[in-house]
N, C-alpha and C positions, 0 to 999 in steps of 0.2 A: 504494500500500500504506500502511496505517496505521502510523505509527511505534510502535515497541515501548514507548517511554516513555509514550505516551498510553494504551496498553492496561494497562500496570502502574499508572498513576495511577488509571484507572477501576476496576481491580481493588482497589486500596487504598481508594478511596472507598466502594466497595460493601462491602468487609469492615468498614470503620469504621462504616458505617450499620448493618450487621448486629450489630456489637458494641453499639452504642448502643441499638438496638432490643431486644436481648436483656437489657440491663441496666435499661432504662427501663420496658419493658412489664411489666404485673403479671399477665397471664394466660398460661397455658401454651401456648395456640394461637399467640399473637403471638410468644412466645419461640421456639417451634418454627419459625415462618416466618422469623424473624431468623436462626436457625441455618442454615436452608436458603440464605439469601442469602449467608452467610459461606462455605458450601461452594461455591456458584456463583462467588463471587469468587476463591476459590482455583483453581477449574477454569479460569477466565478467565486467571489469571496463568500457569498451566501451558501453556495453548494459546498465549498470546502469546509466551512464551519459546521454546516449541518451534518456532514459526514464525520467530522471530528467528534462531535457530541452525540452522534447517533440519534438525531432528532429530525424528523421530516419537515418541520416547520420552515426551515431555510429553503427547502425545495418548493414549498408552496409560495413563498415570497418570490422565488425565481419565476414561477408561472405568471404571477402578477407583473413582474418586471418585463417579461417577454410580451405580455399583452399590451402594456403601455408602450413598449418599443415598437410593436407592430402598428399601433394607432399613431404614434409619433412619426413613423416612417411614411405612412399614408398621408397624413396632414402636412408633414414637413416637405415631402416631395411635391405635393400639389401647390404649396405656397411658393416653393422655389420655382416651379414651372410658371406660375402666375407672375412672379416678379420678373422672370426672364422675358415673358411675353410683353410686359409693359415697358420695361427699361432696356431690354436687349443686352443685359449683362447680369452676371451673378457675383461680380466682385464687390466685396463689402466696402471698399474704398469709394466706389462709385454710388453706393446706396446710402450715403449718410443723411440725405434729406428725406423726409417722409411726406413731402408734398405729392399730390396726385398728378 
């Protein structure tokens, strides 16, 4: 069995990569993918801790996280598509104004 500390370290590294990707990337699609990586890192931490304490409640939380991630993916991609149709760009530097 994989030690819990390794799972938590991997989860922390993935979350840190997601944060860095979100802060460094300048287009909405890359930021969106970095946000998904952060959600997956949190799910990995929940599953790792649930396996360590032999309690299935962490896995139940992961099901809810995956549900939220699926809804976020559908809404996020549709919003990105609408922004692209209106502004012809998805770069965040070009989208600083919120006027229509």
